[in-house]
N, CA, C and O atoms as CSV, one atom per row, in Angstrom:
chain,resi,resn,atom,element,x,y,z
A,1,MET,N,N,-8.951,-42.343,-104.376
A,1,MET,CA,C,-8.711,-43.750,-104.639
A,1,MET,C,C,-9.094,-44.524,-103.368
A,1,MET,O,O,-8.726,-44.147,-102.255
A,2,ASP,N,N,-9.826,-45.593,-103.565
A,2,ASP,CA,C,-10.233,-46.378,-102.394
A,2,ASP,C,C,-9.083,-47.297,-101.941
A,2,ASP,O,O,-8.090,-47.476,-102.646
A,3,ARG,N,N,-9.251,-47.856,-100.771
A,3,ARG,CA,C,-8.212,-48.685,-100.150
A,3,ARG,C,C,-7.808,-49.853,-101.040
A,3,ARG,O,O,-6.619,-50.105,-101.236
A,4,ARG,N,N,-8.781,-50.558,-101.573
A,4,ARG,CA,C,-8.479,-51.744,-102.385
A,4,ARG,C,C,-7.603,-51.388,-103.590
A,4,ARG,O,O,-6.629,-52.082,-103.881
A,5,GLU,N,N,-7.951,-50.314,-104.279
A,5,GLU,CA,C,-7.186,-49.903,-105.459
A,5,GLU,C,C,-5.785,-49.427,-105.064
A,5,GLU,O,O,-4.809,-49.726,-105.750
A,6,TYR,N,N,-5.692,-48.696,-103.974
A,6,TYR,CA,C,-4.390,-48.244,-103.473
A,6,TYR,C,C,-3.504,-49.448,-103.172
A,6,TYR,O,O,-2.357,-49.504,-103.615
A,7,LEU,N,N,-4.030,-50.405,-102.424
A,7,LEU,CA,C,-3.246,-51.599,-102.082
A,7,LEU,C,C,-2.825,-52.353,-103.338
A,7,LEU,O,O,-1.678,-52.785,-103.451
A,8,ARG,N,N,-3.741,-52.508,-104.271
A,8,ARG,CA,C,-3.419,-53.212,-105.510
A,8,ARG,C,C,-2.259,-52.527,-106.230
A,8,ARG,O,O,-1.313,-53.186,-106.662
A,9,GLN,N,N,-2.338,-51.217,-106.354
A,9,GLN,CA,C,-1.305,-50.499,-107.093
A,9,GLN,C,C,0.037,-50.495,-106.362
A,9,GLN,O,O,1.086,-50.641,-106.990
A,10,VAL,N,N,0.009,-50.329,-105.045
A,10,VAL,CA,C,1.263,-50.356,-104.282
A,10,VAL,C,C,1.915,-51.730,-104.387
A,10,VAL,O,O,3.113,-51.832,-104.651
A,11,LEU,N,N,1.139,-52.776,-104.185
A,11,LEU,CA,C,1.708,-54.126,-104.208
A,11,LEU,C,C,2.157,-54.517,-105.604
A,11,LEU,O,O,3.149,-55.230,-105.758
A,12,GLU,N,N,1.447,-54.065,-106.613
A,12,GLU,CA,C,1.860,-54.323,-107.995
A,12,GLU,C,C,3.181,-53.606,-108.291
A,12,GLU,O,O,4.076,-54.183,-108.909
A,13,ALA,N,N,3.302,-52.355,-107.852
A,13,ALA,CA,C,4.548,-51.607,-108.060
A,13,ALA,C,C,5.704,-52.280,-107.325
A,13,ALA,O,O,6.809,-52.389,-107.855
A,14,TYR,N,N,5.443,-52.724,-106.118
A,14,TYR,CA,C,6.473,-53.417,-105.333
A,14,TYR,C,C,6.956,-54.675,-106.057
A,14,TYR,O,O,8.160,-54.894,-106.186
A,15,CYS,N,N,6.036,-55.487,-106.522
A,15,CYS,CA,C,6.413,-56.733,-107.203
A,15,CYS,C,C,7.182,-56.479,-108.494
A,15,CYS,O,O,8.033,-57.279,-108.884
A,16,ALA,N,N,6.882,-55.367,-109.153
A,16,ALA,CA,C,7.546,-55.045,-110.411
A,16,ALA,C,C,8.887,-54.344,-110.212
A,16,ALA,O,O,9.609,-54.103,-111.180
A,17,THR,N,N,9.221,-54.023,-108.988
A,17,THR,CA,C,10.459,-53.294,-108.707
A,17,THR,C,C,11.658,-54.228,-108.813
A,17,THR,O,O,11.686,-55.281,-108.175
A,18,PRO,N,N,12.654,-53.844,-109.621
A,18,PRO,CA,C,13.856,-54.677,-109.730
A,18,PRO,C,C,14.516,-54.879,-108.373
A,18,PRO,O,O,14.614,-53.949,-107.572
A,19,GLY,N,N,14.962,-56.090,-108.128
A,19,GLY,CA,C,15.639,-56.406,-106.880
A,19,GLY,C,C,14.728,-56.950,-105.795
A,19,GLY,O,O,15.197,-57.363,-104.734
A,20,THR,N,N,13.405,-56.952,-106.061
A,20,THR,CA,C,12.478,-57.527,-105.088
A,20,THR,C,C,12.205,-58.979,-105.447
A,20,THR,O,O,12.416,-59.409,-106.582
A,21,ALA,N,N,11.735,-59.717,-104.461
A,21,ALA,CA,C,11.421,-61.126,-104.693
A,21,ALA,C,C,10.194,-61.287,-105.577
A,21,ALA,O,O,9.982,-62.358,-106.146
A,22,GLY,N,N,9.381,-60.243,-105.703
A,22,GLY,CA,C,8.199,-60.311,-106.548
A,22,GLY,C,C,7.058,-61.088,-105.937
A,22,GLY,O,O,6.150,-61.530,-106.641
A,23,VAL,N,N,7.101,-61.256,-104.623
A,23,VAL,CA,C,6.077,-62.007,-103.903
A,23,VAL,C,C,5.471,-61.101,-102.845
A,23,VAL,O,O,6.189,-60.401,-102.131
A,24,VAL,N,N,4.150,-61.116,-102.747
A,24,VAL,CA,C,3.459,-60.319,-101.737
A,24,VAL,C,C,3.131,-61.213,-100.553
A,24,VAL,O,O,2.525,-62.274,-100.702
A,25,ARG,N,N,3.537,-60.768,-99.393
A,25,ARG,CA,C,3.261,-61.493,-98.160
A,25,ARG,C,C,2.255,-60.717,-97.321
A,25,ARG,O,O,1.956,-59.558,-97.606
A,26,ARG,N,N,1.744,-61.357,-96.300
A,26,ARG,CA,C,0.772,-60.714,-95.406
A,26,ARG,C,C,1.337,-59.413,-94.819
A,26,ARG,O,O,0.631,-58.408,-94.730
A,27,ALA,N,N,2.601,-59.441,-94.426
A,27,ALA,CA,C,3.234,-58.249,-93.850
A,27,ALA,C,C,3.286,-57.103,-94.865
A,27,ALA,O,O,3.187,-55.935,-94.489
A,28,ASP,N,N,3.443,-57.438,-96.153
A,28,ASP,CA,C,3.450,-56.403,-97.191
A,28,ASP,C,C,2.078,-55.747,-97.313
A,28,ASP,O,O,1.972,-54.528,-97.450
A,29,ARG,N,N,1.035,-56.567,-97.263
A,29,ARG,CA,C,-0.332,-56.020,-97.309
A,29,ARG,C,C,-0.596,-55.123,-96.104
A,29,ARG,O,O,-1.206,-54.061,-96.230
A,30,PHE,N,N,-0.131,-55.561,-94.939
A,30,PHE,CA,C,-0.314,-54.776,-93.731
A,30,PHE,C,C,0.421,-53.440,-93.841
A,30,PHE,O,O,-0.126,-52.394,-93.493
A,31,PHE,N,N,1.656,-53.483,-94.327
A,31,PHE,CA,C,2.438,-52.254,-94.484
A,31,PHE,C,C,1.759,-51.309,-95.476
A,31,PHE,O,O,1.672,-50.107,-95.224
A,32,ALA,N,N,1.282,-51.839,-96.594
A,32,ALA,CA,C,0.585,-51.009,-97.587
A,32,ALA,C,C,-0.679,-50.402,-96.982
A,32,ALA,O,O,-1.009,-49.248,-97.258
A,33,THR,N,N,-1.378,-51.166,-96.169
A,33,THR,CA,C,-2.576,-50.649,-95.493
A,33,THR,C,C,-2.202,-49.506,-94.559
A,33,THR,O,O,-2.909,-48.501,-94.495
A,34,GLN,N,N,-1.107,-49.650,-93.842
A,34,GLN,CA,C,-0.649,-48.571,-92.973
A,34,GLN,C,C,-0.349,-47.306,-93.773
A,34,GLN,O,O,-0.670,-46.201,-93.336
A,35,MET,N,N,0.261,-47.466,-94.936
A,35,MET,CA,C,0.565,-46.314,-95.782
A,35,MET,C,C,-0.732,-45.628,-96.233
A,35,MET,O,O,-0.826,-44.401,-96.253
A,36,TYR,N,N,-1.718,-46.439,-96.591
A,36,TYR,CA,C,-3.019,-45.876,-96.994
A,36,TYR,C,C,-3.661,-45.128,-95.824
A,36,TYR,O,O,-4.151,-44.010,-95.984
A,37,ASP,N,N,-3.652,-45.752,-94.660
A,37,ASP,CA,C,-4.274,-45.140,-93.480
A,37,ASP,C,C,-3.581,-43.841,-93.084
A,37,ASP,O,O,-4.220,-42.929,-92.560
A,38,ARG,N,N,-2.294,-43.757,-93.328
A,38,ARG,CA,C,-1.543,-42.526,-93.034
A,38,ARG,C,C,-1.748,-41.462,-94.099
A,38,ARG,O,O,-1.397,-40.299,-93.901
A,39,GLY,N,N,-2.314,-41.863,-95.226
A,39,GLY,CA,C,-2.524,-40.904,-96.309
A,39,GLY,C,C,-1.291,-40.668,-97.160
A,39,GLY,O,O,-1.161,-39.619,-97.791
A,40,VAL,N,N,-0.384,-41.638,-97.184
A,40,VAL,CA,C,0.813,-41.510,-98.015
A,40,VAL,C,C,0.393,-41.627,-99.476
A,40,VAL,O,O,-0.186,-42.640,-99.869
A,41,PRO,N,N,0.671,-40.617,-100.276
A,41,PRO,CA,C,0.274,-40.674,-101.690
A,41,PRO,C,C,0.931,-41.845,-102.428
A,41,PRO,O,O,2.079,-42.202,-102.163
A,42,LEU,N,N,0.192,-42.419,-103.339
A,42,LEU,CA,C,0.707,-43.517,-104.152
A,42,LEU,C,C,1.993,-43.103,-104.870
A,42,LEU,O,O,2.942,-43.885,-104.937
A,43,THR,N,N,2.031,-41.902,-105.396
A,43,THR,CA,C,3.231,-41.450,-106.108
A,43,THR,C,C,4.440,-41.402,-105.185
A,43,THR,O,O,5.563,-41.630,-105.633
A,44,THR,N,N,4.235,-41.111,-103.918
A,44,THR,CA,C,5.344,-41.102,-102.961
A,44,THR,C,C,5.920,-42.508,-102.813
A,44,THR,O,O,7.138,-42.687,-102.816
A,45,VAL,N,N,5.056,-43.492,-102.684
A,45,VAL,CA,C,5.522,-44.880,-102.557
A,45,VAL,C,C,6.256,-45.292,-103.831
A,45,VAL,O,O,7.344,-45.864,-103.765
A,46,GLU,N,N,5.668,-45.005,-104.979
A,46,GLU,CA,C,6.309,-45.369,-106.256
A,46,GLU,C,C,7.664,-44.677,-106.403
A,46,GLU,O,O,8.634,-45.293,-106.845
A,47,ASN,N,N,7.729,-43.404,-106.034
A,47,ASN,CA,C,8.998,-42.678,-106.131
A,47,ASN,C,C,10.038,-43.243,-105.172
A,47,ASN,O,O,11.222,-43.294,-105.504
A,48,ALA,N,N,9.614,-43.662,-104.000
A,48,ALA,CA,C,10.542,-44.264,-103.040
A,48,ALA,C,C,11.099,-45.580,-103.573
A,48,ALA,O,O,12.282,-45.871,-103.394
A,49,LEU,N,N,10.262,-46.366,-104.219
A,49,LEU,CA,C,10.740,-47.623,-104.810
A,49,LEU,C,C,11.828,-47.325,-105.841
A,49,LEU,O,O,12.874,-47.975,-105.856
A,50,ILE,N,N,11.575,-46.345,-106.695
A,50,ILE,CA,C,12.534,-45.976,-107.740
A,50,ILE,C,C,13.832,-45.451,-107.129
A,50,ILE,O,O,14.922,-45.837,-107.550
A,51,LEU,N,N,13.711,-44.579,-106.146
A,51,LEU,CA,C,14.903,-44.000,-105.516
A,51,LEU,C,C,15.753,-45.085,-104.857
A,51,LEU,O,O,16.975,-45.084,-105.005
A,52,ALA,N,N,15.133,-45.992,-104.146
A,52,ALA,CA,C,15.879,-47.065,-103.483
A,52,ALA,C,C,16.583,-47.959,-104.498
A,52,ALA,O,O,17.735,-48.341,-104.295
A,53,VAL,N,N,15.902,-48.291,-105.581
A,53,VAL,CA,C,16.513,-49.141,-106.608
A,53,VAL,C,C,17.662,-48.404,-107.291
A,53,VAL,O,O,18.696,-49.005,-107.581
A,54,ALA,N,N,17.493,-47.129,-107.546
A,54,ALA,CA,C,18.573,-46.346,-108.157
A,54,ALA,C,C,19.797,-46.342,-107.247
A,54,ALA,O,O,20.925,-46.479,-107.721
A,55,ARG,N,N,19.582,-46.187,-105.961
A,55,ARG,CA,C,20.698,-46.205,-105.020
A,55,ARG,C,C,21.366,-47.573,-104.971
A,55,ARG,O,O,22.592,-47.670,-104.916
A,56,ARG,N,N,20.566,-48.619,-104.992
A,56,ARG,CA,C,21.135,-49.978,-104.958
A,56,ARG,C,C,21.941,-50.264,-106.215
A,56,ARG,O,O,22.908,-51.024,-106.176
A,57,SER,N,N,21.548,-49.664,-107.320
A,57,SER,CA,C,22.247,-49.931,-108.581
A,57,SER,C,C,23.539,-49.132,-108.713
A,57,SER,O,O,24.374,-49.449,-109.560
A,58,ALA,N,N,23.712,-48.112,-107.897
A,58,ALA,CA,C,24.913,-47.273,-107.958
A,58,ALA,C,C,26.005,-47.881,-107.081
A,58,ALA,O,O,26.387,-47.327,-106.050
A,59,ARG,N,N,26.486,-49.019,-107.516
A,59,ARG,CA,C,27.511,-49.753,-106.771
A,59,ARG,C,C,28.678,-50.057,-107.691
A,59,ARG,O,O,28.515,-50.124,-108.909
A,60,PRO,N,N,29.852,-50.239,-107.111
A,60,PRO,CA,C,30.996,-50.614,-107.944
A,60,PRO,C,C,30.721,-51.929,-108.691
A,60,PRO,O,O,30.031,-52.811,-108.180
A,61,VAL,N,N,31.250,-52.037,-109.861
A,61,VAL,CA,C,31.029,-53.221,-110.698
A,61,VAL,C,C,31.486,-54.498,-110.000
A,61,VAL,O,O,30.849,-55.541,-110.143
A,62,ASN,N,N,32.567,-54.428,-109.258
A,62,ASN,CA,C,33.115,-55.620,-108.612
A,62,ASN,C,C,32.541,-55.874,-107.215
A,62,ASN,O,O,33.015,-56.769,-106.515
A,63,ALA,N,N,31.546,-55.117,-106.802
A,63,ALA,CA,C,30.935,-55.318,-105.482
A,63,ALA,C,C,30.138,-56.624,-105.463
A,63,ALA,O,O,29.611,-57.070,-106.482
A,64,ALA,N,N,30.069,-57.208,-104.295
A,64,ALA,CA,C,29.284,-58.441,-104.141
A,64,ALA,C,C,27.812,-58.140,-104.420
A,64,ALA,O,O,27.330,-57.059,-104.083
A,65,PRO,N,N,27.099,-59.079,-105.027
A,65,PRO,CA,C,25.680,-58.832,-105.323
A,65,PRO,C,C,24.857,-58.664,-104.050
A,65,PRO,O,O,25.127,-59.300,-103.031
A,66,LEU,N,N,23.872,-57.816,-104.124
A,66,LEU,CA,C,22.966,-57.612,-102.997
A,66,LEU,C,C,21.903,-58.705,-102.990
A,66,LEU,O,O,21.543,-59.247,-104.035
A,67,SER,N,N,21.419,-59.013,-101.818
A,67,SER,CA,C,20.351,-60.012,-101.722
A,67,SER,C,C,19.029,-59.395,-102.196
A,67,SER,O,O,18.880,-58.175,-102.252
A,68,MET,N,N,18.095,-60.256,-102.527
A,68,MET,CA,C,16.772,-59.805,-102.965
A,68,MET,C,C,16.054,-59.114,-101.811
A,68,MET,O,O,16.212,-59.491,-100.650
A,69,ILE,N,N,15.277,-58.116,-102.143
A,69,ILE,CA,C,14.448,-57.428,-101.151
A,69,ILE,C,C,13.236,-58.309,-100.899
A,69,ILE,O,O,12.507,-58.647,-101.832
A,70,GLN,N,N,13.019,-58.677,-99.660
A,70,GLN,CA,C,11.975,-59.629,-99.306
A,70,GLN,C,C,10.715,-58.999,-98.729
A,70,GLN,O,O,9.731,-59.697,-98.483
A,71,SER,N,N,10.737,-57.673,-98.507
A,71,SER,CA,C,9.611,-57.050,-97.821
A,71,SER,C,C,9.411,-55.615,-98.296
A,71,SER,O,O,10.373,-54.881,-98.519
A,72,LEU,N,N,8.173,-55.237,-98.444
A,72,LEU,CA,C,7.842,-53.852,-98.778
A,72,LEU,C,C,8.329,-52.910,-97.686
A,72,LEU,O,O,8.670,-51.763,-97.973
A,73,ALA,N,N,8.369,-53.367,-96.452
A,73,ALA,CA,C,8.824,-52.535,-95.334
A,73,ALA,C,C,10.286,-52.112,-95.481
A,73,ALA,O,O,10.712,-51.147,-94.846
A,74,TYR,N,N,11.044,-52.806,-96.292
A,74,TYR,CA,C,12.424,-52.409,-96.585
A,74,TYR,C,C,12.470,-50.957,-97.041
A,74,TYR,O,O,13.430,-50.239,-96.765
A,75,PHE,N,N,11.429,-50.537,-97.736
A,75,PHE,CA,C,11.381,-49.202,-98.329
A,75,PHE,C,C,10.882,-48.124,-97.366
A,75,PHE,O,O,10.826,-46.954,-97.744
A,76,ALA,N,N,10.522,-48.484,-96.144
A,76,ALA,CA,C,9.943,-47.524,-95.193
A,76,ALA,C,C,10.818,-46.287,-94.987
A,76,ALA,O,O,10.291,-45.176,-95.045
A,77,PRO,N,N,12.125,-46.419,-94.751
A,77,PRO,CA,C,12.924,-45.208,-94.555
A,77,PRO,C,C,12.963,-44.304,-95.795
A,77,PRO,O,O,12.987,-43.079,-95.679
A,78,VAL,N,N,12.968,-44.918,-96.967
A,78,VAL,CA,C,13.010,-44.133,-98.199
A,78,VAL,C,C,11.661,-43.454,-98.435
A,78,VAL,O,O,11.617,-42.326,-98.926
A,79,ILE,N,N,10.565,-44.124,-98.094
A,79,ILE,CA,C,9.244,-43.501,-98.195
A,79,ILE,C,C,9.205,-42.257,-97.311
A,79,ILE,O,O,8.724,-41.207,-97.736
A,80,GLU,N,N,9.709,-42.372,-96.089
A,80,GLU,CA,C,9.743,-41.220,-95.176
A,80,GLU,C,C,10.611,-40.104,-95.746
A,80,GLU,O,O,10.271,-38.925,-95.639
A,81,GLU,N,N,11.722,-40.478,-96.346
A,81,GLU,CA,C,12.613,-39.489,-96.954
A,81,GLU,C,C,11.923,-38.772,-98.115
A,81,GLU,O,O,11.996,-37.549,-98.225
A,82,VAL,N,N,11.258,-39.533,-98.972
A,82,VAL,CA,C,10.584,-38.933,-100.131
A,82,VAL,C,C,9.470,-37.993,-99.678
A,82,VAL,O,O,9.219,-36.975,-100.324
A,83,LEU,N,N,8.807,-38.321,-98.587
A,83,LEU,CA,C,7.776,-37.420,-98.058
A,83,LEU,C,C,8.358,-36.054,-97.709
A,83,LEU,O,O,7.653,-35.046,-97.764
A,84,GLN,N,N,9.636,-36.014,-97.351
A,84,GLN,CA,C,10.284,-34.759,-96.951
A,84,GLN,C,C,11.018,-34.052,-98.091
A,84,GLN,O,O,11.375,-32.880,-97.964
A,85,LEU,N,N,11.243,-34.751,-99.197
A,85,LEU,CA,C,12.007,-34.171,-100.309
A,85,LEU,C,C,11.274,-33.010,-100.953
A,85,LEU,O,O,10.045,-32.974,-101.019
A,86,LYS,N,N,12.056,-32.081,-101.417
A,86,LYS,CA,C,11.514,-30.927,-102.139
A,86,LYS,C,C,12.045,-30.939,-103.575
A,86,LYS,O,O,12.666,-29.979,-104.032
A,87,VAL,N,N,11.788,-32.034,-104.266
A,87,VAL,CA,C,12.195,-32.136,-105.670
A,87,VAL,C,C,10.947,-32.376,-106.512
A,87,VAL,O,O,9.947,-32.912,-106.036
A,88,GLY,N,N,11.030,-31.972,-107.757
A,88,GLY,CA,C,9.894,-32.118,-108.656
A,88,GLY,C,C,9.789,-33.513,-109.239
A,88,GLY,O,O,10.708,-34.321,-109.106
A,89,PRO,N,N,8.673,-33.794,-109.882
A,89,PRO,CA,C,8.459,-35.119,-110.477
A,89,PRO,C,C,9.444,-35.444,-111.590
A,89,PRO,O,O,9.654,-36.614,-111.911
A,90,GLU,N,N,10.053,-34.417,-112.182
A,90,GLU,CA,C,11.011,-34.676,-113.258
A,90,GLU,C,C,12.233,-35.440,-112.758
A,90,GLU,O,O,12.841,-36.199,-113.513
A,91,TYR,N,N,12.591,-35.247,-111.509
A,91,TYR,CA,C,13.719,-35.994,-110.933
A,91,TYR,C,C,13.427,-37.500,-110.937
A,91,TYR,O,O,14.284,-38.300,-111.310
A,92,PHE,N,N,12.235,-37.874,-110.527
A,92,PHE,CA,C,11.878,-39.291,-110.479
A,92,PHE,C,C,11.667,-39.858,-111.885
A,92,PHE,O,O,11.930,-41.038,-112.120
A,93,ARG,N,N,11.198,-39.031,-112.815
A,93,ARG,CA,C,11.116,-39.471,-114.224
A,93,ARG,C,C,12.515,-39.776,-114.743
A,93,ARG,O,O,12.722,-40.770,-115.440
A,94,HIS,N,N,13.470,-38.922,-114.405
A,94,HIS,CA,C,14.859,-39.136,-114.807
A,94,HIS,C,C,15.380,-40.467,-114.251
A,94,HIS,O,O,15.993,-41.252,-114.974
A,95,LEU,N,N,15.130,-40.710,-112.966
A,95,LEU,CA,C,15.578,-41.978,-112.367
A,95,LEU,C,C,14.940,-43.175,-113.057
A,95,LEU,O,O,15.617,-44.158,-113.358
A,96,ARG,N,N,13.621,-43.090,-113.308
A,96,ARG,CA,C,12.936,-44.196,-113.995
A,96,ARG,C,C,13.550,-44.458,-115.364
A,96,ARG,O,O,13.815,-45.605,-115.724
A,97,ASN,N,N,13.775,-43.388,-116.125
A,97,ASN,CA,C,14.359,-43.535,-117.462
A,97,ASN,C,C,15.758,-44.136,-117.389
A,97,ASN,O,O,16.112,-44.996,-118.195
A,98,ARG,N,N,16.542,-43.688,-116.433
A,98,ARG,CA,C,17.898,-44.208,-116.270
A,98,ARG,C,C,17.882,-45.689,-115.933
A,98,ARG,O,O,18.666,-46.468,-116.476
A,99,LEU,N,N,16.985,-46.073,-115.036
A,99,LEU,CA,C,16.893,-47.484,-114.656
A,99,LEU,C,C,16.389,-48.340,-115.819
A,99,LEU,O,O,16.866,-49.458,-116.011
A,100,GLN,N,N,15.440,-47.832,-116.590
A,100,GLN,CA,C,14.932,-48.591,-117.736
A,100,GLN,C,C,16.018,-48.801,-118.775
A,100,GLN,O,O,16.094,-49.865,-119.389
A,101,ARG,N,N,16.853,-47.799,-118.978
A,101,ARG,CA,C,17.955,-47.943,-119.953
A,101,ARG,C,C,18.986,-48.949,-119.475
A,101,ARG,O,O,19.551,-49.690,-120.278
A,102,SER,N,N,19.234,-48.981,-118.171
A,102,SER,CA,C,20.261,-49.886,-117.650
A,102,SER,C,C,19.751,-51.299,-117.414
A,102,SER,O,O,20.546,-52.231,-117.292
A,103,ASN,N,N,18.417,-51.469,-117.346
A,103,ASN,CA,C,17.832,-52.779,-117.080
A,103,ASN,C,C,16.570,-52.949,-117.918
A,103,ASN,O,O,15.470,-52.969,-117.366
A,104,PRO,N,N,16.702,-53.070,-119.235
A,104,PRO,CA,C,15.522,-53.132,-120.100
A,104,PRO,C,C,14.656,-54.376,-119.919
A,104,PRO,O,O,13.516,-54.402,-120.383
A,105,ALA,N,N,15.176,-55.406,-119.254
A,105,ALA,CA,C,14.410,-56.656,-119.093
A,105,ALA,C,C,13.241,-56.492,-118.129
A,105,ALA,O,O,12.313,-57.300,-118.145
A,106,ARG,N,N,13.270,-55.454,-117.285
A,106,ARG,CA,C,12.229,-55.292,-116.287
A,106,ARG,C,C,11.457,-54.068,-116.487
A,106,ARG,O,O,10.535,-53.787,-115.721
């Protein structure tokens, strides 16, 4: 996959992620470019987005609402974590399905 397509897909996934502002900024493009230059697989970035959202959604019902995620760089620690994980793709499919059931609007 070339750089342009990688950036398009990463930024599109970021904007579609629940809890994000849905706006791409210059810093987001730069961060996505860094991920491409490092050779971070697209699936790793997508899985990190899902994992972070799943964690954010696992909060007590009466907890104060979280603020919107304003930057793709917010996900940097989770991307690094996913790079080290030894779990199969079925785990992330499970998370995606769970999130879709709990938030069908997105």
